[in-house]
N, C-alpha and C positions, 0 to 999 in steps of 0.2 A: 181347601186342602188340595183339591185337584189341580188348581192353578199353580200352587207351589210345587207340586210333584212334577207338573209339566216343565216349569222353569228349571227344576233340578235335573231332569232328563236332558234338556237342551244344553244346560251348562256342562253336564258330564260328557255329552257328545263332543262339544267344543274342546273340552279338556283332553279328550283322547285323540282327536284328529289334528288339532293345531300344534305345530312344533313348540316345544317348551320355551325356546328363546324368544319367540314372538309373544307368548303369554307373559313372560317375565318383563319384556320391554313395555308392553301395554300396562302391566301392573305397576311398574315404576312410574310411568306417566300419570296414572291415577293417583299414586301416593304423593307425587309432587304437587298435585292439585288438592290434596287433603281428602280424597275419596277413598275410604277404607273398605272397599267392597272388592271381592274377588273379580278379576277381569272376565272370566268366563261367565259369571253371573250377570255382569253388565251386558255382555254379548247376547245372552239368553233373553234378557229383558228387551233389548232393542230388536231382537228377532221377532218377538211377539208384537211389538209396536209396529214393525214393518208389515206384518201380515194384516193387522187391524187397519192400518192406514191404507194399504193397497185395496182392501175390500171397500172401504168408505169412498176412496177417490175413484175407484172403478165404477161404482154405482152412480157417483156424482157426474162422471163423464157420460155415462149411458143414459141417465134420466134427465139431467139438467143441461147437458151439452156445454160443460165448462171447458175452457181452453186447456189443451193437453199440456202445453208448456207450464201453465200455472199449476196444474196438477203435479207435474214433476217437481217443481220448486217446492210445493207444499209437502210432497212426499219426503224430500231430503231435508226439509227444514228442521225437524227434531234432532237429526244426527248432527247437522251443522251447528245448531244452537248448543247442543251438548258439548261438541268439540270446542266451540268458541268459549263456552263457560269454563271448561277445563283450562284452556290457555289463559283465560282471564284470571282464574284462581292462581295459576302458576306465576303469572306476572305480578300479581299482588304479593304473593309469598316472596318472590325475588326482591321486590322493592322493600318489603318489610325487613328482610334479612340485611340488605344493603344499608338500611337506616340504622339497624342495631349494631352493625359491624364496627363502626368507629368507637363507640362506647365500650364494646367488648374488648377490642384490642387495647384500648387505653387502660381499662381495669386489669387486663391480663399483664400488661407491662408493670403496673403498680405492684401487683402481687409478686412478680419476679424480683422486684427491687427489695421487698421485705424478706426475701430468703426462701420463698416457696419454690418448689420445682415446677416445671412446665405442666406435667401431668396433674399434680395436685391442684394447681391453680385452675386448670380446666374443669376438674371435678368439682371444686368448690363453687365456681361460677355456674356450672350446669345445674347444681342443686338449688340455687337461689335465684337464678335468672328465669325469665318468662318470655316465651315467643318461639317462633320456628327456628331461629339460629341456636338458641340454647337447647332446644330439643335435639338438634343435630349434633351439638357438642356432647350431649349426654350419650348419644349412640356411639360416638367416637370413643368416649371414655370407657364404655362397656366393651368395645372391641379391643382396646388396649389391655383391659383387665383379663379378658379371655385369652390373651396371648398373641394378639395381632401385633405386627411390627408397627412402631410409632409412625414411621415415614409412610407406610401404606395406609394406615388408618387416617392420617392427616390429609393425604391426597384424595382418599375416598370421600372425606368430608368436603373438600373443595369441589369435587364432582357433584355431590348431592346438593350443594348450595345453588348450583345452576346460575352462577354469576361469573362473567369473565374478569371483572375487576377483582373479585375476591379470590378467584383461582390464581391470578397473577400475584396477589398479595401473599397468599398462603405459600406459594412456591418460594417467594423471597424469604419468608419466615423460616421455611425448611432449610434453605441454603445458608441463612445466617446461623441457624442452630448447629448445622454441621461444621461451619467454619470456626465456631467457638467465639464469635463476636458478642457484643452487647445486645442481646435480644430485646431487652427492655427499650433501648433507644430505637431499634428498628420498629418495634410495635408502635411507639409514639409517632414516628414519622409516617408509618402506614396509616395510622388512625387519622392523622391530619390530612393526608392525601385523599383518603376515601371520603372524608367529610367535605373536602373541597370539591371533589367530583360529584357528590350528591347535590351540592348547591348549584354547580354549573348545569347539571342535568335538569334541575327544576327550572332554572332561569331559561334554558333553551326551550323547554316545553311550553312555558308560559309565553315566550316571544313568538311562537309559531301557532298558538292556539287559534287566533283569528283566521289564519289561512286554512287550518283544519276545519273550522266551522263553516267557512265558505265552501270548501270542497264537499263537505257532507250535505249541505243544503242544495248544492248544484246536482249532486248525484241522487238524492232521495226525494227532493221536492221539485226543483226547477225543471230538470230534464224530463222526469216522468210526466209532469204536468204538460210541458210543451209538446212532447211526442204523443201524449194522449189526445190533446186538442187537435193535432195533425190528423190522427186517425178518425176523430169525430167529424172533422171537416171533410175528409175523404169520403166517409160514409154518407154524409149529408149531400155531397155533390153527386154521389152515386144514386141516391134516391130521387134526384131531379132528372135523371135520365141522361146526364152528360157522361159520355164515355171518355176514358183516358187510360192509357196503358200504365201510367204510374199508380193509379188507384189500387190495382191488384197487388202490387209489391209493397205498398206503404206499410201494411201491418208487419210483414216479414222484416223489412228494414228497420222499423221502429223497435221490434223485439230484439233484434240483434244489436242495435245501437244502445238500448238500455242496458243489456247485459255486459257488453264490452266496456261501455263507459263506467259502469259501477265497479267492474273488476279493476280497471285502470286507476280509478280514484282510490280504491282500497290499497293498491300497491304504492301509490304516491303518498298517501297518509302514513303508511308503514315506513316508507323511506324517510319521511320527515321526522317521525317520532323515534324510530329505532335504528334507522340506517341499515336495516337488514331486510332484503326483499323476500327472504324465505317466510317471514311472518305475514306477508301480504294477504294470504288467504283468510287470515283471522278477521280482517276488516271487510274484505271483498265479499265473503259469503253473506254477511249481514246486509251490506249495501245492496246486493243483488236481490235478496228476498224482499226488503222493504221497497226498493225502487220498482220492482216488477209488480208487486201487489198494488201500489199506488197507480202505476201506469194502467194496469188492468181495470181498476175502478173508474179512472177518468175516461179511458177509451170506450167503456161500455155504458156511459151515461145515456139517458133517454134522448133521442134525437129531437123529440118534440120541444125540448128546452131551447133549441136553436131555430125553430120554425116560426117563432113569433115575429 
């Protein structure tokens, strides 16, 4: 109970001190990932995790002389993993919505042809459909019933879906509805276009998968192993009494190279998959963590293995 009370106090502190708009933005980010926990509670949990990790890693450095850079990476790893997990969930949700959208638009057009209104068709499909898209449609129907303007509710739906393709399609639907044209035909055409784009997206990802695998292996296995062996060789040369000015800078250069290389590979993978450099950190964080841990293990192998 004391632990829960402590979490509650920290959460209340954040709720009072952090501006409301930042709390709401973070809450929307969590909801997109399917995390139905109050944002300040999440911050409180990670505050306690930070304190516990700091104490553990501090004593690890003090008593076991662990590399400080490794300690920093391990300290930030839980937060990076959680952030990456949320982005992964958001990406899965977006893909699932884009897969459901063509069928939804096709069925919506069929219902309009039999004489149902646009709002009634949406309500009927939200009651019998299953998945994140239909959940968002149900929210939109509730907003309209509570008095919200249809255009505003429809565009809010497009924003919540977090998909550029669907946002463009929903704008076309809204413009067609305003112009008084045949919405059913527009919905059929958009359904066909979205289905074609989904197929092209899958083909593009499958065609570049070998290149992505090669980049991941180079960042996580090949480069850390090679730089680790360089550090082992430098240490081995140092134990023989041979002095060289390069030996002292080898660990620093190796650390910097591993981190920079992993970050750049993450950005390249992101550009290949999404074509958006802003999502590069999603892959870069993971690559840096795994690459540096492997490098640290390799570079600290027992030198007696190479003295045979």
